[in-house]
C-alpha positions as CSV (number, residue, x, y, z in Angstrom):
1,M,6.0,9.8,-15.6
2,E,3.2,8.7,-17.9
3,F,0.4,6.7,-16.5
4,N,1.0,3.7,-18.8
5,S,4.4,3.2,-17.1
6,R,2.6,2.6,-13.8
7,Q,1.2,-0.7,-12.6
8,I,-2.1,-1.1,-10.8
9,L,-1.9,-4.4,-9.0
10,V,-4.4,-6.3,-6.9
11,G,-3.9,-6.5,-3.2
12,I,-4.0,-9.5,-0.8
13,T,-5.4,-7.9,2.4
14,G,-8.0,-8.7,5.0
15,R,-9.1,-8.4,8.6
16,N,-8.0,-11.9,9.5
17,V,-6.0,-14.8,8.2
18,E,-9.0,-16.4,6.6
19,E,-9.7,-13.4,4.4
20,L,-6.1,-13.4,3.2
21,K,-6.2,-17.2,2.6
22,N,-9.3,-16.8,0.4
23,K,-7.6,-14.0,-1.6
24,I,-4.5,-16.1,-2.2
25,A,-6.7,-19.0,-3.3
26,E,-8.7,-16.7,-5.6
27,A,-5.5,-15.3,-7.1
28,E,-4.2,-18.8,-7.8
29,K,-7.5,-19.8,-9.4
30,L,-7.4,-16.7,-11.6
31,N,-3.7,-17.5,-12.5
32,I,-2.5,-14.2,-11.0
33,T,1.2,-14.4,-10.3
34,T,2.0,-10.8,-9.1
35,V,0.2,-9.3,-6.2
36,L,0.7,-6.8,-3.4
37,L,0.5,-7.8,0.3
38,F,-0.9,-6.1,3.4
39,L,-0.3,-7.9,6.7
40,T,-1.8,-5.0,8.8
41,F,-4.3,-7.0,10.9
42,L,-2.4,-10.2,11.5
43,N,-0.6,-11.5,14.6
44,P,2.8,-13.4,14.3
45,F,1.1,-16.8,14.1
46,E,-1.2,-15.7,11.3
47,K,1.6,-14.1,9.4
48,K,3.5,-17.3,9.5
49,K,0.5,-19.1,8.1
50,V,0.2,-16.6,5.2
51,Y,3.9,-17.0,4.4
52,E,3.4,-20.8,4.1
53,L,0.3,-20.2,1.9
54,L,2.3,-17.9,-0.4
55,L,5.2,-20.3,-0.7
56,S,2.8,-23.1,-1.8
57,S,0.9,-20.8,-4.2
58,N,1.7,-19.8,-7.8
59,I,2.4,-16.2,-6.7
60,K,5.9,-15.4,-8.0
61,E,6.3,-11.7,-7.3
62,I,5.2,-9.3,-4.6
63,P,6.6,-5.8,-5.4
64,L,5.1,-4.1,-2.4
65,V,4.5,-5.4,1.2
66,H,3.1,-3.4,4.1
67,L,5.6,-3.9,6.9
68,R,4.4,-4.3,10.4
69,N,6.5,-3.0,13.3
70,D,6.8,-6.5,14.8
71,M,8.4,-7.9,11.6
72,N,12.1,-8.6,11.8
73,K,15.0,-8.4,9.3
74,K,14.7,-12.1,8.4
75,E,11.1,-11.5,7.3
76,V,12.2,-8.6,5.1
77,E,14.9,-10.8,3.6
78,F,12.4,-13.5,3.0
79,F,10.2,-11.3,0.8
80,V,13.2,-9.8,-1.1
81,K,14.7,-13.2,-1.9
82,K,11.5,-15.2,-2.5
83,F,9.2,-12.6,-4.1
84,N,11.6,-9.8,-5.3
85,T,9.9,-7.2,-3.1
86,K,11.1,-3.7,-3.9
87,C,9.0,-1.7,-1.5
88,F,8.1,-2.1,2.2
89,T,5.6,0.5,3.3
90,I,5.8,1.7,6.9
91,H,4.0,4.2,9.2
92,E,5.4,7.1,11.2
93,S,5.7,4.9,14.3
94,S,8.1,2.6,12.3
95,F,11.0,5.1,12.6
96,R,11.5,3.8,16.1
97,Y,12.5,0.4,14.6
98,L,14.7,1.4,11.7
99,K,17.8,-0.2,13.4
100,K,16.4,-3.7,13.2
101,W,15.9,-3.3,9.4
102,K,19.5,-2.0,8.9
103,G,20.6,-2.4,5.3
104,F,17.1,-2.2,3.9
105,E,16.4,1.5,4.7
106,K,16.1,2.5,1.0
107,K,13.5,-0.2,0.5
108,L,11.3,1.4,3.1
109,F,8.6,3.9,2.1
110,L,6.5,6.1,4.3
111,E,2.7,6.0,4.3
112,F,1.1,8.8,6.3
113,N,-2.3,8.6,8.0
114,Y,-4.4,11.7,8.7
115,D,-4.3,11.9,12.5
116,N,-2.6,15.3,12.6
117,K,0.4,13.9,14.6
118,I,3.9,13.7,13.2
119,S,6.6,12.3,15.5
120,K,9.9,14.1,15.7
121,K,11.5,10.8,14.7
122,V,10.0,11.0,11.3
123,D,12.6,11.8,8.6
124,V,11.7,10.6,5.1
125,N,15.3,11.3,4.0
126,K,16.5,8.3,6.1
127,I,14.5,5.9,3.9
128,G,13.6,5.4,0.3
129,G,10.8,7.9,0.1
130,F,7.0,8.0,0.1
131,C,4.3,5.5,-0.6
132,I,1.2,7.7,-0.5
133,D,-2.1,6.3,0.5
134,L,-4.3,8.4,-1.8
135,S,-7.4,8.4,0.4
136,H,-5.4,9.2,3.5
137,F,-3.9,12.2,1.6
138,K,-7.4,13.4,0.6
139,A,-8.7,13.0,4.2
140,S,-5.7,15.0,5.5
141,Q,-6.5,17.8,3.0
142,E,-10.1,17.9,3.9
143,R,-9.5,17.8,7.7
144,K,-6.6,20.3,7.3
145,T,-4.1,18.1,9.2
146,K,-0.3,18.3,9.2
147,D,0.2,15.0,7.3
148,D,-0.4,16.3,3.8
149,L,1.7,19.4,4.5
150,Y,4.7,17.2,5.4
151,I,4.3,15.5,2.0
152,L,3.9,18.8,0.1
153,N,7.1,20.1,1.8
154,H,9.1,17.1,0.6
155,K,8.3,17.1,-3.1
156,K,11.9,16.2,-4.1
157,V,11.7,12.8,-2.3
158,L,11.0,9.7,-4.4
159,F,7.3,8.9,-4.6
160,F,7.6,5.1,-5.2
161,G,4.0,4.0,-5.1
162,N,0.5,4.3,-3.7
163,H,-2.2,2.6,-1.7
164,L,-5.5,3.0,-3.4
165,N,-9.0,2.5,-2.0
166,G,-12.2,4.5,-1.8
167,Y,-13.0,7.8,-0.1
168,D,-16.0,8.8,2.0
169,W,-16.7,12.5,1.3
170,K,-19.3,12.9,4.0
171,N,-17.2,11.5,6.9
172,K,-13.8,12.4,5.4
173,L,-12.6,8.8,5.7
174,D,-10.8,6.2,3.7
175,M,-13.0,3.2,2.5
176,H,-11.5,-0.3,2.4
177,T,-14.6,-1.8,0.9
178,V,-15.4,-0.1,-2.4
179,K,-19.1,-0.1,-3.3
180,S,-19.2,2.1,-6.3
181,I,-16.8,3.5,-8.9
182,R,-17.9,6.9,-7.6
183,D,-15.8,6.1,-4.5
184,F,-12.8,6.9,-6.7
185,D,-13.9,10.4,-7.9
186,Y,-11.7,12.0,-5.3
187,L,-8.6,11.0,-7.4
188,K,-9.4,13.9,-9.8
189,T,-8.6,16.4,-7.1
190,L,-5.1,15.1,-6.1
191,P,-1.8,16.5,-7.3
192,K,-0.2,14.4,-10.0
193,F,3.3,14.3,-8.3
194,I,2.1,12.0,-5.5
195,F,1.4,9.1,-7.9
196,G,4.1,6.5,-8.1
197,K,5.1,3.5,-10.2
198,Y,3.1,0.9,-8.3
199,I,-0.5,1.4,-7.3
200,A,-1.7,-1.1,-4.8
201,L,-5.4,-1.8,-4.5
202,E,-5.8,-2.0,-0.7
203,M,-9.4,-3.1,-0.3
204,F,-11.3,-5.9,1.3
205,N,-13.2,-6.6,-2.0
206,P,-12.6,-10.0,-3.6
207,I,-9.8,-10.3,-6.2
208,S,-12.5,-10.7,-9.0
209,E,-14.0,-7.4,-8.0
210,Q,-10.6,-5.8,-7.8
211,L,-9.8,-6.9,-11.4
212,K,-13.0,-5.1,-12.6
213,L,-12.1,-2.0,-10.6
214,K,-8.6,-2.2,-12.0
215,K,-9.9,-2.0,-15.6
216,Y,-12.0,1.0,-14.7
217,L,-9.1,2.7,-12.9
218,E,-6.7,2.2,-15.8
219,K,-9.0,4.2,-18.0
220,F,-10.0,6.7,-15.4
221,L,-6.5,7.6,-14.3
222,K,-5.2,7.9,-17.8
223,K,-7.8,10.6,-18.4
224,I,-6.7,12.6,-15.4
């Protein structure tokens, strides 16, 4: 797959509902109609508030949503119908809840962390494939954990998309607040096959900063 067939999209994410609210408002101000959504830190009440904000915004499409384990099938249907969501990223722990998302298994894509623990319940063949968090993969490589090995042993599975943020070489950690374009240098070291169609900017940086980083990344990734 050539890089120009991929899409780098800004992400709506944050540590609380106010941060997501601000990003939705910023996207609307900038006339951005396609975003990616991360609900990682929100409780059920906060999620409901975000859903209301999205419905009243000019956002039309959300190709990728990070699915929390406490989300039900109706919430999945909501995003598919209202925002044409094609990919729901899940963690290893989510395999315990596959039954409640029955019928949507092939829209689920596994994101690994780098904690060196893989549950016996994890079976990527039961779902749509992988959505690789690029900095998690790098951290797993550097820490020599099992997580990247599982991915390398399943190369024939669909690699639908990616989460993209910075990487801290010193501490071998993912960085969700990008301070410099140098924080992306680690991308040069990654195998090409793990890059998917959609690349989600998963960072706390404002949308305006994400747009500037997106322009840089488009040129940077095309070269590598």
